[in-house]
TORGUSE-104724 format. One line per 10 residues: their letters; for each residue y, z, x of C-alpha. Coordinates in steps of 0.25 Angstrom, whole numbers, plus 5000, padded with zeros to 4 digits. Example, Ala and Ser with C-alpha at 12.3 -4.5 7.8 and 13.67 -1.06 7.14 Angstrom:
as = 4982:5031:5049; 4996:5029:5055
//
This chain:
marperlfqi = 4946:4873:4953; 4952:4875:4967; 4943:4871:4979; 4936:4883:4987; 4945:4881:4998; 4958:4882:4989; 4952:4894:4983; 4949:4900:4996; 4964:4899:5000; 4969:4905:4987
giqrfglgag = 4959:4916:4988; 4961:4920:5002; 4976:4920:5000; 4978:4925:4986; 4968:4936:4986; 4965:4938:5001; 4973:4940:5014; 4973:4926:5019; 4963:4918:5027; 4961:4918:5042
pasrarlgpd = 4956:4906:5050; 4941:4909:5047; 4942:4915:5033; 4936:4903:5026; 4924:4904:5034; 4923:4919:5033; 4925:4920:5018; 4918:4908:5013; 4922:4897:5003; 4922:4907:4991
iraalldeir = 4935:4915:4993; 4934:4922:4980; 4920:4928:4983; 4926:4933:4997; 4938:4939:4989; 4928:4945:4979; 4920:4951:4990; 4931:4960:4995; 4932:4967:4981; 4924:4979:4988
pehalirgeg = 4930:4993:4992; 4927:4991:5006; 4936:4979:5008; 4948:4988:5003; 4945:4999:5012; 4951:5001:5026; 4943:5010:5035; 4946:5014:5050; 4947:5025:5059; 4960:5031:5062
lpttargiqi = 4966:5028:5048; 4974:5040:5043; 4970:5047:5030; 4980:5052:5019; 4978:5066:5024; 4980:5062:5039; 4993:5054:5035; 4999:5067:5028; 4995:5075:5040; 5003:5066:5049
vtqiedkrrm = 5015:5066:5040; 5014:5082:5039; 5013:5082:5055; 5025:5073:5056; 5034:5081:5046; 5030:5094:5052; 5034:5089:5066; 5048:5084:5060; 5050:5098:5053; 5048:5105:5067
eraakrqvaq = 5057:5095:5074; 5068:5098:5063; 5066:5113:5064; 5067:5112:5080; 5080:5105:5079; 5086:5115:5069; 5082:5126:5078; 5089:5120:5089; 5101:5117:5081; 5102:5131:5076
qgpdspamge = 5102:5137:5090; 5115:5129:5093; 5119:5123:5106; 5122:5137:5113; 5109:5143:5109; 5099:5146:5120; 5089:5135:5123; 5075:5137:5116; 5067:5147:5125; 5080:5153:5131
sapgaraadp = 5086:5167:5128; 5101:5169:5126; 5108:5177:5138; 5106:5192:5137; 5095:5191:5126; 5082:5197:5127; 5070:5188:5127; 5066:5184:5113; 5052:5187:5108; 5043:5175:5107
ptnpppampd = 5044:5169:5093; 5032:5173:5084; 5032:5159:5078; 5035:5149:5088; 5038:5135:5083; 5026:5126:5083; 5025:5115:5093; 5031:5102:5090; 5020:5091:5086; 5017:5080:5096
pegvrlrdvl = 5029:5070:5095; 5019:5059:5098; 5011:5062:5086; 5006:5053:5075; 5017:5044:5069; 5017:5039:5055; 5019:5025:5059; 5007:5025:5068; 4998:5030:5056; 5004:5020:5047
lvdvkaridh = 5001:5008:5057; 4987:5012:5058; 4985:5010:5043; 4993:4997:5044; 4984:4991:5054; 4972:4995:5046; 4977:4988:5034; 4981:4975:5041; 4967:4975:5049; 4960:4977:5035
glaapagfae = 4967:4965:5029; 4964:4956:5041; 4950:4960:5041; 4948:4957:5026; 4939:4945:5024; 4948:4939:5013; 4957:4951:5010; 4956:4952:4995; 4952:4967:4996; 4964:4970:5004
rwvlfwsnhf = 4973:4962:4995; 4968:4970:4984; 4971:4983:4992; 4985:4978:4995; 4988:4975:4980; 4984:4990:4976; 4991:4996:4988; 5004:4989:4984; 5002:4993:4969; 5000:5007:4973
cialrrgpfv = 5010:5007:4985; 5017:5018:4992; 5028:5016:5002; 5030:5021:5017; 5045:5023:5014; 5042:5036:5007; 5040:5042:5021; 5030:5048:5031; 5020:5053:5020; 5018:5039:5014
qalagpyere = 5019:5032:5028; 5007:5041:5032; 4999:5038:5020; 5001:5024:5016; 4989:5019:5023; 4979:5030:5019; 4985:5029:5005; 4981:5014:5004; 4967:5017:5011; 4963:5029:5003
airphvfgrf = 4969:5027:4989; 4970:5012:4987; 4959:5005:4995; 4947:5013:4991; 4950:5010:4976; 4955:4996:4975; 4942:4990:4971; 4939:5002:4962; 4945:5007:4949; 4960:5007:4947
vdllvaveth = 4960:5021:4942; 4954:5026:4955; 4964:5018:4963; 4976:5023:4954; 4971:5038:4956; 4969:5037:4971; 4983:5031:4973; 4991:5040:4964; 4984:5053:4970; 4986:5048:4985
pamlhyldqr = 4997:5056:4993; 5004:5044:4997; 5007:5040:4982; 5010:5054:4978; 5020:5055:4989; 5026:5041:4987; 5029:5043:4973; 5034:5057:4974; 5023:5064:4966; 5023:5076:4975
qsigpnspag = 5037:5079:4970; 5033:5079:4955; 5031:5092:4949; 5029:5096:4935; 5042:5102:4929; 5033:5112:4922; 5023:5115:4933; 5024:5128:4941; 5030:5120:4953; 5040:5113:4944
qrrqrglnen = 5045:5126:4937; 5046:5132:4951; 5053:5121:4959; 5061:5115:4947; 5055:5101:4951; 5050:5090:4942; 5043:5077:4940; 5043:5065:4949; 5038:5053:4941; 5037:5043:4952
lareilelht = 5021:5043:4953; 5020:5043:4938; 5030:5031:4936; 5024:5022:4947; 5010:5025:4942; 5014:5020:4928; 5023:5009:4932; 5017:5003:4945; 5002:5008:4947; 4997:5007:4932
lgvgggyaqa = 5004:5003:4920; 5015:4995:4926; 5029:4993:4920; 5028:4990:4905; 5014:4997:4905; 5018:5006:4893; 5023:5019:4899; 5036:5026:4897; 5044:5036:4905; 5037:5047:4897
dvtafaralt = 5024:5043:4903; 5029:5043:4917; 5035:5057:4915; 5022:5062:4909; 5013:5055:4919; 5022:5062:4930; 5020:5075:4924; 5005:5073:4924; 5005:5069:4939; 5013:5082:4944
gwsitgfeen = 5005:5090:4954; 4999:5078:4961; 5002:5080:4975; 4997:5080:4990; 4989:5090:4998; 4996:5096:5009; 5010:5095:5002; 5009:5103:4989; 5004:5116:4985; 5001:5120:4999
idgygafvfa = 4988:5113:4999; 4981:5112:5012; 4977:5098:5017; 4984:5084:5017; 4982:5071:5010; 4976:5073:4996; 4980:5073:4982; 4982:5087:4976; 4986:5092:4962; 4996:5103:4963
pnrhepgpqe = 4995:5110:4949; 5008:5118:4950; 5016:5105:4950; 5009:5099:4938; 5016:5098:4925; 5008:5105:4914; 5004:5100:4901; 4999:5086:4895; 5006:5073:4898; 5007:5061:4889
vlgriyrqeg = 5006:5047:4896; 5005:5034:4889; 5002:5041:4876; 4991:5049:4881; 4992:5064:4883; 4985:5070:4896; 4981:5084:4896; 4973:5085:4909; 4976:5096:4918; 4982:5095:4932
qekglailrd = 4980:5082:4940; 4970:5076:4930; 4981:5073:4920; 4988:5063:4930; 4974:5057:4934; 4971:5055:4919; 4984:5048:4917; 4981:5039:4929; 4967:5035:4924; 4973:5031:4911
larhpstarf = 4984:5023:4918; 4973:5016:4926; 4966:5011:4913; 4979:5008:4905; 4980:4993:4900; 4994:4992:4906; 4988:4995:4920; 4978:4985:4918; 4988:4974:4915; 4998:4979:4925
latklarhfv = 4988:4978:4937; 4982:4965:4932; 4995:4958:4932; 4999:4964:4946; 4986:4960:4952; 4987:4946:4947; 5002:4945:4951; 4999:4950:4965; 4987:4941:4968; 4989:4928:4960
adspppalvd = 5003:4925:4956; 5017:4932:4952; 5014:4927:4938; 5000:4930:4937; 4990:4922:4929; 4989:4929:4915; 4974:4927:4914; 4972:4934:4927; 4980:4946:4923; 4973:4947:4910
aleaefrktd = 4959:4946:4917; 4963:4957:4927; 4968:4966:4916; 4956:4964:4908; 4947:4967:4920; 4955:4980:4924; 4953:4985:4909; 4939:4981:4908; 4935:4988:4921; 4943:5000:4920
gdlaalarvl = 4952:4996:4932; 4941:4991:4942; 4949:4985:4953; 4937:4977:4959; 4935:4970:4946; 4950:4967:4945; 4949:4961:4959; 4937:4952:4955; 4945:4947:4943; 4957:4944:4951
lthpasfqas = 4948:4936:4961; 4940:4928:4951; 4950:4925:4940; 4953:4910:4940; 4968:4912:4939; 4967:4920:4952; 4965:4907:4960; 4972:4897:4951; 4986:4901:4954; 4993:4894:4966
pakirtpyef = 4996:4902:4978; 5010:4908:4974; 5010:4923:4978; 5016:4926:4992; 5009:4934:5001; 5015:4948:5003; 5019:4951:5018; 5007:4959:5020; 4998:4948:5015; 5005:4938:5023
llaslratea = 5004:4947:5036; 4989:4949:5034; 4987:4934:5030; 4994:4930:5043; 4986:4939:5051; 4973:4934:5045; 4977:4919:5046; 4980:4920:5061; 4970:4931:5064; 4981:4938:5072
padrvpalan = 4979:4953:5076; 4985:4964:5068; 4987:4973:5080; 5003:4974:5080; 5003:4982:5067; 5017:4987:5068; 5022:4973:5069; 5014:4969:5057; 5019:4981:5049; 5033:4977:5053
alnlmgqplw = 5031:4963:5049; 5027:4968:5035; 5040:4976:5035; 5048:4964:5038; 5041:4955:5028; 5044:4965:5017; 5031:4972:5015; 5031:4985:5024; 5017:4990:5023; 5015:5001:5013
nppgpngfpd = 5030:5002:5010; 5034:4994:4998; 5048:4995:4992; 5044:5003:4980; 5032:5009:4972; 5029:4995:4966; 5025:4990:4979; 5028:4977:4987; 5031:4965:4978; 5022:4953:4979
deaslvapka = 5029:4942:4970; 5035:4930:4976; 5049:4933:4974; 5048:4946:4982; 5040:4939:4994; 5047:4926:4996; 5061:4931:4999; 5068:4924:5011; 5068:4936:5019; 5053:4939:5016
mktrlefalq = 5049:4925:5020; 5057:4926:5033; 5050:4938:5038; 5037:4932:5035; 5041:4920:5043; 5045:4929:5055; 5031:4936:5054; 5024:4923:5054; 5032:4918:5066; 5029:4931:5073
marplggrfd = 5014:4930:5070; 5013:4915:5074; 5020:4917:5088; 5008:4924:5095; 4997:4917:5087; 5001:4903:5086; 4994:4899:5099; 4981:4904:5095; 4978:4893:5084; 4983:4881:5078
prdlaeavlg = 4991:4884:5066; 4986:4871:5059; 4972:4875:5060; 4975:4889:5055; 4982:4884:5043; 4970:4876:5039; 4961:4888:5041; 4969:4898:5034; 4975:4890:5022; 4965:4879:5020
eglsaetrqa = 4968:4871:5008; 4980:4880:5005; 4987:4873:5017; 4998:4864:5012; 5001:4851:5019; 5015:4856:5021; 5010:4869:5029; 5000:4861:5036; 5011:4851:5041; 5020:4862:5045
varaetrpqg = 5010:4870:5053; 5006:4857:5060; 5020:4853:5063; 5024:4867:5069; 5030:4866:5083; 5021:4877:5088; 5008:4884:5084; 5016:4898:5081; 5025:4890:5072; 5014:4883:5065
lalllmapef = 5007:4897:5062; 5020:4903:5057; 5021:4891:5047; 5007:4893:5043; 5010:4908:5040; 5022:4905:5032; 5016:4893:5024; 5017:4895:5009; 5002:4894:5008; 5000:4905:5018
qrr = 5011:4914:5011; 5006:4912:4997; 4994:4916:4990
//
């Protein structure tokens, strides 16, 4: 059995966010106990004044879009008048004064109003600060896993850009140590997910709206729930199940956008868009009315044996090894089924199973994990948030903007490409230049890596020509990069 110091190093890197200079003294010798102590809802939540809600995010997008519409209308009006038309407010020669317009155009909004980028950066800072303040970081690592599992992408436009932070804070964080079924329902009914996967465009062909508008189903949400969120590829579903599930989900929409409903930012069921009649999914016929039909299917998917197996494998692969230990996968699957998807119980199995600490550190930290580990190790201030966000872009993991609905990859082949490692080195050098004079990188290496520090890295850091160079070598060392 590994010595406590070695267990500490494996635990803080594999299941936490990395050690700082005083982490050993602060957390104590039993790292497993420190990690287990974070399996509490309060460790996953981000609270703070000034953080936008989902409703506020949608209102901001609406204001911006209204402003752009008015600007386009004003340009069209000028273009229609032509170059020889009187200037606005003037009368043509010989013409009598015109009556004042009964409906004057509305005043243009303040051009210095709220910008989406500023709203987004508030949430980026809150997220980074939360990760830096975490004692060991397991709760945050757990959140990061589920946020990537149920990902959305900023590239889908202003709507998602305004809601990315609120979506994670409101739909994911409150449920990561609860039941999987509650997390699943919260995610799939959040406006960000409904917009990201085009659910607002899905109309039952035989619904009143479908017959009137001659528009039909959009299967994106149904397909990704089956393929990526629950059963997984090879989980036993067929195309007919996707189509039937998509019919059951018709009518799921967002307040303030459909059916002339007042208010913003909440899930709403639009009955005139819902496909009538029963639907058969995975051999079971669902006859519930309205939105209850889709919810009933979600609840059954959350408890399906294929879901248990898919999630157990993905968790073990993410935290422990690209080829996860079969015994760990089996234990996670059994716990999921025994506890009806209790995610806190699942986290305890992950942290206490012998196989979790036996595998040698082989997983590569993702760019976001590397960024947080570097900040925690050096105790550097995270005040230059735009620069940190740009560093993530360059390292290939732009925050809340994965390449597809399957999220960011975390396997070694995807993370060790030459270009990816080059950008990590550039980030390490940029961090080291202003920080290198604050401490001796040799002492920091011992404090952060302990017995995990190899003789090669110890020698390389000691032989560095300057302290900044020594710090950069430490941050790029294999034992710092791998977990």
